[in-house]
SEMIKOL-985969 format. One line per field, with one value per residue (C-alpha): residue in three letters; residue number from 1; x, y, z; chain. Coordinates in Angstrom, 3 decimals. Example, Ala and Ser with C-alpha at 12.3 -4.5 7.8 and 13.67 -1.06 7.14 Angstrom:
BEGIN
type	[ALA SER]
seq	[1 2]
c1	[12.300 13.670]
c2	[-4.500 -1.060]
c3	[7.800 7.140]
mol	[A A]
This chain:
BEGIN
type	[MET ALA GLN ASP TYR TYR ALA THR LEU GLY VAL GLY ARG GLU ALA THR PRO GLU GLU ILE LYS LYS ALA TYR ARG LYS LEU ALA ARG GLN LEU HIS PRO ASP VAL ASN ASP ALA PRO ASP ALA SER ASP ARG PHE LYS GLU VAL THR VAL ALA TYR GLU VAL LEU SER ASP PRO GLN LYS ARG SER ILE LEU ASP ARG GLY GLY ASP PRO MET GLY GLY GLY ARG GLY GLY GLY PHE GLY GLY GLY ALA GLN GLY PHE ASN PHE ASP ASP ILE MET ASP ALA PHE PHE GLY GLN ASN GLY GLN ARG GLY PRO ARG PRO ARG GLN GLN ARG GLY GLN ASP ALA LEU LEU ARG LEU ASP VAL ASP LEU ALA GLU ALA ALA PHE GLY VAL THR HIS GLU ILE LYS VAL ASP THR ALA VAL THR CYS THR THR CYS ASP GLY SER GLY ALA ALA ASN GLY SER GLN PRO GLU THR CYS ARG THR CYS HIS GLY HIS GLY ASP VAL GLN HIS VAL GLN ARG SER LEU LEU GLY ASP ILE ARG THR SER ARG PRO CYS PRO THR CYS HIS GLY PHE GLY THR VAL ILE PRO ASP PRO CYS PRO GLU CYS ALA GLY GLU GLY ARG VAL ARG SER ARG ARG SER ILE SER VAL THR ILE PRO ALA GLY VAL ASP GLN GLY THR ARG ILE GLN LEU GLY GLY GLU GLY GLU VAL GLY PRO GLY GLY GLY PRO ALA GLY ASP LEU TYR LEU GLU ILE ASN VAL ALA ARG HIS PRO VAL PHE GLN ARG LYS GLY ASP GLN LEU PHE CYS GLN VAL SER VAL PRO MET THR ALA ALA ALA LEU GLY THR HIS LEU ASP LEU PRO THR LEU GLU ALA ASP VAL ALA GLY THR ALA GLU GLY GLU ARG THR VAL GLY LEU ASP VAL PRO SER GLY THR GLN SER GLY GLU THR MET THR ILE LYS GLY PHE GLY VAL PRO ARG LEU ARG GLY SER GLY ARG GLY ASP LEU LYS VAL GLN VAL VAL VAL GLU THR PRO SER ARG ILE ASP ASP GLU GLN ARG ALA LEU LEU GLU GLN LEU ALA LYS LEU ARG GLU GLU GLU ARG PRO GLU ALA LEU MET GLY THR HIS HIS LYS GLY VAL PHE HIS LYS ILE LYS ASP ALA PHE LYS]
seq	[1 2 3 4 5 6 7 8 9 10 11 12 13 14 15 16 17 18 19 20 21 22 23 24 25 26 27 28 29 30 31 32 33 34 35 36 37 38 39 40 41 42 43 44 45 46 47 48 49 50 51 52 53 54 55 56 57 58 59 60 61 62 63 64 65 66 67 68 69 70 71 72 73 74 75 76 77 78 79 80 81 82 83 84 85 86 87 88 89 90 91 92 93 94 95 96 97 98 99 100 101 102 103 104 105 106 107 108 109 110 111 112 113 114 115 116 117 118 119 120 121 122 123 124 125 126 127 128 129 130 131 132 133 134 135 136 137 138 139 140 141 142 143 144 145 146 147 148 149 150 151 152 153 154 155 156 157 158 159 160 161 162 163 164 165 166 167 168 169 170 171 172 173 174 175 176 177 178 179 180 181 182 183 184 185 186 187 188 189 190 191 192 193 194 195 196 197 198 199 200 201 202 203 204 205 206 207 208 209 210 211 212 213 214 215 216 217 218 219 220 221 222 223 224 225 226 227 228 229 230 231 232 233 234 235 236 237 238 239 240 241 242 243 244 245 246 247 248 249 250 251 252 253 254 255 256 257 258 259 260 261 262 263 264 265 266 267 268 269 270 271 272 273 274 275 276 277 278 279 280 281 282 283 284 285 286 287 288 289 290 291 292 293 294 295 296 297 298 299 300 301 302 303 304 305 306 307 308 309 310 311 312 313 314 315 316 317 318 319 320 321 322 323 324 325 326 327 328 329 330 331 332 333 334 335 336 337 338 339 340 341 342 343 344 345 346 347 348 349 350 351 352 353 354 355 356 357 358 359 360 361 362 363 364 365 366 367 368 369 370 371 372 373 374 375 376 377 378 379 380 381 382 383 384]
c1	[18.493 18.804 17.789 14.354 15.624 12.081 11.138 14.334 13.311 9.636 8.451 6.483 7.844 6.057 7.682 8.954 12.580 11.357 9.469 12.552 14.740 12.245 12.095 15.870 16.257 13.753 15.493 18.958 17.979 16.649 19.447 22.635 25.081 25.636 21.998 20.972 22.867 20.881 23.172 21.833 21.548 24.861 24.018 20.536 21.980 24.309 21.413 19.168 22.092 22.808 19.112 19.019 22.136 20.388 16.955 18.262 20.333 18.024 20.371 20.689 16.973 16.248 18.481 16.681 13.237 14.259 15.188 18.940 21.393 22.478 25.321 26.997 26.188 27.482 27.564 31.296 32.692 30.141 28.191 27.608 31.140 30.878 33.236 31.292 30.557 27.830 27.236 27.777 25.812 22.552 23.342 24.175 20.821 19.092 20.638 20.904 17.772 19.345 17.126 19.522 19.701 23.058 24.646 26.151 24.732 23.668 25.921 22.897 21.673 19.241 20.850 20.645 18.039 19.207 18.128 18.202 17.075 15.157 14.762 11.426 9.785 6.513 4.342 5.868 5.218 1.648 0.556 2.915 5.675 7.713 11.474 14.333 16.912 20.418 21.086 24.553 24.035 25.311 23.857 24.201 27.473 26.639 29.894 29.117 25.344 25.883 27.602 30.959 32.810 34.725 33.351 33.809 34.195 31.871 32.010 33.488 32.761 35.006 37.610 37.929 34.288 33.183 30.301 28.879 29.837 31.118 33.809 33.705 36.095 36.411 37.720 38.337 36.943 36.168 32.625 33.680 34.260 32.707 32.062 31.450 30.728 32.362 32.115 34.645 37.691 38.254 34.828 33.546 30.470 29.309 30.279 31.799 34.803 35.307 38.702 38.519 36.698 35.072 37.590 34.838 33.334 36.169 33.756 31.142 28.540 27.767 29.364 28.594 26.899 25.020 21.583 18.538 15.131 11.873 10.095 6.530 6.038 2.367 0.478 0.452 3.850 5.454 8.850 10.340 7.855 9.510 8.555 9.426 10.569 10.626 13.650 15.489 18.109 21.414 21.688 22.764 26.006 26.101 23.598 20.937 17.648 17.888 16.766 14.401 15.146 13.631 13.254 13.066 11.388 13.006 10.696 12.455 11.378 8.844 9.212 5.479 3.724 4.331 2.816 1.378 -0.211 -2.677 -3.005 -1.050 -0.261 0.820 0.833 -0.499 0.189 -2.491 -2.357 -3.978 -6.668 -7.541 -7.892 -10.146 -12.290 -12.156 -10.786 -10.519 -7.211 -6.170 -3.627 -1.331 -2.079 0.407 -0.777 0.965 4.279 3.177 3.912 0.845 -1.619 -4.587 -4.640 -7.834 -6.241 -3.176 -4.954 -7.747 -9.805 -9.886 -12.301 -10.810 -13.705 -13.554 -12.061 -9.771 -7.130 -3.486 -2.854 -6.343 -6.406 -8.842 -9.545 -9.845 -11.418 -9.902 -6.683 -4.342 -2.472 -4.142 -4.386 -1.908 -4.359 -7.904 -9.644 -9.950 -7.573 -6.821 -7.379 -5.293 -4.905 -4.118 -2.872 -3.453 -0.688 -1.805 0.921 1.102 2.728 6.110 6.332 3.441 3.277 1.665 -1.709 -1.887 -0.851 -3.590 -6.193 -5.050 -5.023 -8.564 -9.622 -7.963 -9.820 -13.138 -12.371 -11.229 -7.961 -5.547 -4.189 -5.483 -5.275 -3.238 -5.621 -3.883 -5.281 -6.442 -10.210 -10.532 -11.277 -8.330 -7.850 -9.266 -12.428 -12.796 -12.187 -14.820 -17.268 -16.529 -17.327 -20.569]
c2	[37.679 35.524 36.916 35.898 33.644 32.515 36.081 36.499 33.604 34.523 31.169 30.169 28.274 25.115 25.201 21.885 21.448 21.427 24.713 26.273 25.157 26.447 29.852 30.093 29.231 31.901 34.609 33.507 33.961 37.451 38.727 37.201 40.064 38.740 39.367 42.130 45.443 47.008 48.520 46.209 43.074 41.640 42.099 40.654 37.714 36.986 37.221 34.748 32.364 32.436 31.951 28.952 27.491 27.685 26.438 23.621 22.234 20.343 20.939 24.689 25.023 23.276 25.753 28.620 27.269 27.004 30.690 30.240 31.662 28.895 31.051 31.377 35.053 36.317 35.662 35.852 36.086 36.499 33.335 31.983 32.401 29.196 26.302 24.696 27.757 27.194 24.674 26.215 23.330 24.911 28.106 25.994 24.282 27.643 28.838 25.612 23.822 20.723 18.666 18.601 14.811 13.614 10.255 7.493 6.794 3.213 0.966 -0.440 1.972 1.627 0.736 2.754 2.245 0.628 1.218 -1.439 -1.073 -4.020 -4.600 -6.087 -6.408 -4.694 -7.765 -8.363 -4.746 -4.951 -8.277 -8.663 -11.181 -12.774 -12.338 -13.877 -11.117 -10.995 -8.287 -7.324 -5.614 -5.582 -8.355 -9.182 -10.924 -14.516 -14.972 -12.361 -11.964 -8.246 -7.467 -6.765 -8.635 -11.870 -15.057 -15.074 -11.294 -8.351 -4.533 -2.829 0.542 3.250 4.341 7.801 8.919 6.255 5.252 8.743 8.875 12.451 14.331 17.798 20.577 23.674 26.931 30.107 33.337 36.878 35.743 32.833 29.132 27.742 23.990 22.181 18.527 16.595 12.955 10.824 10.308 6.819 5.242 7.728 8.488 4.909 4.804 1.359 -0.066 -3.481 -4.754 -7.943 -7.236 -10.002 -11.191 -11.641 -8.131 -6.205 -4.970 -3.603 -6.232 -6.635 -8.029 -7.737 -10.670 -11.551 -13.044 -13.947 -12.329 -13.338 -10.184 -9.951 -7.131 -6.035 -5.683 -2.197 -0.873 1.632 3.074 4.573 2.979 2.272 -0.719 -0.606 -3.789 -3.103 -4.369 -5.689 -2.925 -2.475 -3.879 -1.097 -0.837 -3.042 -5.409 -2.685 -2.983 -3.034 -0.190 -0.646 -1.825 0.137 -1.463 1.015 -0.513 -0.120 -1.305 -2.573 -1.266 -3.471 -4.158 -3.667 -1.788 1.575 2.448 5.724 5.312 2.425 2.616 0.704 2.028 0.212 0.606 -1.781 -1.575 -2.479 -2.449 0.385 -1.918 -3.237 0.301 1.193 -1.942 -2.611 -5.744 -7.718 -8.181 -10.509 -8.602 -10.098 -8.973 -8.189 -11.396 -13.304 -12.485 -14.321 -18.029 -20.194 -17.714 -19.450 -19.449 -17.418 -14.599 -14.277 -12.328 -9.790 -8.909 -5.466 -4.445 -1.886 -0.111 0.732 4.095 4.126 6.839 6.435 7.671 6.986 5.518 2.831 1.766 -1.767 -1.529 -3.336 -4.561 -2.024 -2.255 -3.230 -0.278 -0.334 1.335 0.442 -2.113 -2.699 -2.093 0.635 0.448 -0.571 2.235 0.992 3.452 2.301 2.980 2.565 1.233 2.389 -0.200 0.885 -1.807 -2.855 -5.032 -4.097 -5.609 -3.764 -0.530 -0.937 -1.461 1.606 3.703 2.534 3.516 6.905 7.429 6.510 8.882 11.608 11.720 11.190 14.682 15.609 19.103 19.708 20.267 22.171 22.486 20.175 19.913 18.314 14.641 12.309 9.897 6.930 8.760 9.283 5.587 4.795 7.104 5.423 1.961 3.258]
c3	[53.562 50.441 47.080 45.729 42.982 42.132 41.259 39.245 36.973 37.119 38.494 41.576 44.558 43.407 39.961 38.642 37.499 33.893 34.378 35.974 33.100 30.531 32.238 32.361 28.693 27.747 29.794 28.686 25.053 25.774 28.008 26.637 25.883 22.364 21.449 23.866 23.907 26.782 29.470 32.197 30.040 31.230 34.919 34.519 32.557 35.492 37.945 36.096 35.668 39.408 40.088 37.808 39.461 42.834 41.786 39.608 42.491 44.916 47.862 47.266 46.603 49.914 51.772 50.036 50.913 54.594 54.592 54.256 51.743 49.360 48.006 51.385 51.905 48.611 44.944 44.536 41.069 38.393 37.557 41.024 42.243 44.290 44.149 41.337 39.157 36.582 33.821 30.391 28.833 30.019 28.107 25.045 25.499 25.575 22.322 20.323 21.427 22.956 25.190 28.098 28.238 29.481 30.058 27.954 24.548 23.816 21.778 20.014 17.353 14.479 11.183 7.997 5.307 2.080 -1.533 -4.240 -7.861 -9.271 -13.007 -14.127 -17.518 -18.410 -17.858 -14.403 -13.444 -14.739 -13.261 -10.299 -9.689 -6.926 -7.203 -5.257 -4.829 -3.362 -0.780 0.499 3.882 7.458 9.637 13.329 14.135 15.049 16.963 19.642 19.033 18.470 21.774 20.125 22.895 22.463 24.018 27.770 28.029 28.319 28.150 31.205 32.770 31.354 33.919 32.414 32.651 35.178 32.953 32.384 28.707 28.913 30.786 32.345 31.406 33.619 32.195 34.120 32.678 33.706 34.419 36.623 36.098 32.903 32.823 29.555 28.792 25.988 24.878 26.680 24.425 25.835 25.362 22.726 24.792 25.395 29.071 28.574 26.780 25.214 26.394 24.332 21.027 19.016 16.390 13.792 13.859 15.606 18.267 15.833 16.622 12.918 9.763 6.066 4.440 1.258 1.760 -0.310 0.122 -1.530 -2.679 -3.969 -6.465 -6.488 -9.749 -11.245 -10.133 -12.482 -13.292 -10.129 -7.716 -4.356 -2.233 1.469 3.201 6.932 8.857 5.780 5.628 7.463 10.985 13.338 15.335 18.398 16.814 16.839 14.939 11.164 8.957 6.030 2.516 -0.364 -3.786 -6.663 -9.702 -13.111 -15.915 -19.034 -22.429 -24.236 -27.988 -28.673 -25.877 -24.266 -20.921 -19.653 -16.246 -16.456 -20.255 -22.883 -26.358 -29.496 -33.266 -35.865 -39.614 -42.137 -45.963 -47.839 -49.209 -45.705 -44.392 -47.325 -47.210 -43.464 -41.758 -38.510 -36.649 -33.823 -31.710 -29.041 -25.482 -22.708 -21.028 -23.831 -22.079 -18.928 -18.759 -18.290 -19.803 -21.411 -25.190 -25.330 -23.316 -25.512 -28.270 -28.549 -31.629 -33.232 -35.975 -38.357 -40.093 -43.786 -44.594 -41.545 -41.836 -40.984 -37.437 -36.122 -32.594 -31.465 -27.888 -26.557 -23.119 -20.130 -21.752 -20.162 -16.834 -13.538 -11.175 -8.291 -5.939 -6.764 -8.932 -12.643 -15.536 -17.972 -21.735 -24.716 -27.270 -30.789 -33.412 -37.002 -39.519 -43.154 -45.416 -49.012 -51.290 -52.577 -55.272 -57.508 -60.630 -63.930 -63.079 -59.757 -61.418 -64.011 -61.308 -59.381 -62.559 -63.278 -59.750 -60.116 -63.412 -61.795 -58.955 -61.345 -59.478 -62.340 -61.780 -58.286 -56.937 -53.831 -50.921 -48.163 -44.672 -41.932 -42.478 -45.925 -46.401 -46.827 -49.699 -47.831 -46.987 -50.763 -51.416 -48.767 -50.557 -53.881 -52.546 -51.145]
mol	[A A A A A A A A A A A A A A A A A A A A A A A A A A A A A A A A A A A A A A A A A A A A A A A A A A A A A A A A A A A A A A A A A A A A A A A A A A A A A A A A A A A A A A A A A A A A A A A A A A A A A A A A A A A A A A A A A A A A A A A A A A A A A A A A A A A A A A A A A A A A A A A A A A A A A A A A A A A A A A A A A A A A A A A A A A A A A A A A A A A A A A A A A A A A A A A A A A A A A A A A A A A A A A A A A A A A A A A A A A A A A A A A A A A A A A A A A A A A A A A A A A A A A A A A A A A A A A A A A A A A A A A A A A A A A A A A A A A A A A A A A A A A A A A A A A A A A A A A A A A A A A A A A A A A A A A A A A A A A A A A A A A A A A A A A A A A A A A A A A A A A A A A A A A A A A A A A A A A A A A A A A A A A A A A A A A A A A A A A A A A A A A A]
């Protein structure tokens, strides 16, 4: 009477091939002598392997289901002991998580992604721009249309593996015959060979070429932003689908503005008298760097109140950078730097000395700390 191989694997008689394979993998992981030092682990490992050999073979399983002995009345040497032995690939699947799929691999494969760094100025990054860029990537060979074969020829079935893509190696061991699969050395796993390769691409199905791409940079991109262009990367081997092209934005330094997120920062210098008395300034906007900007959008007014201290920051709403995700714009932050004259004539000196006398500041005391009023607050008080 044949052994109950279903019970050995712990599956029912209606189990599918996938369920049988899953059960075997689970038991093989538990019982393999390299991971299980129980005295009966080796024998049980042999039993489940034989059971899997029977149940995974439709012909042997049919004999078993009809009440026969698929192993010919005995188990012979170790792992099945039959003429075929067992397939070591299934044990490798159990331990290394392979999916068990066999057969030739396709010549057409997806190409790699490509990365290109694109330099833009601050205004282009803020308001968006369209650039024509040159890309040096692999493209489909136009001579063979990606097949890799010369005109009038085509790939042929490999005579070594007969189109399977892999070859079987049998090795004798104390546990029986061990069969392993390896990629065919003749066709490298493709199952076909190209006897007459295309002279343009040498059988690769692709060649390197420089091409132009029109790229639209959206408004609001920042340093390091990556833009994905689907299908504009490297064409794959065998004329396979192209990968993606990623553009990494590099924003050039601006002579006036600095950017932090959606806000712009700049400094403006005003004379000491203007800071004390107050003034109005017309400042250039970032739009002034964009060709075709209307004259009224090239400047923005800033009122500097009297008594403004050096280092004070004023905000101009809505003149920053447009938001990449969302609506509206950030603000423009203007830091005022008060300039003290380094050279004055006799008349100016006399006026300043008169002001110092009125302010009783001819010999001022040093005020240390951070909470006292500055000199321009005192000038503001004097004019009041």
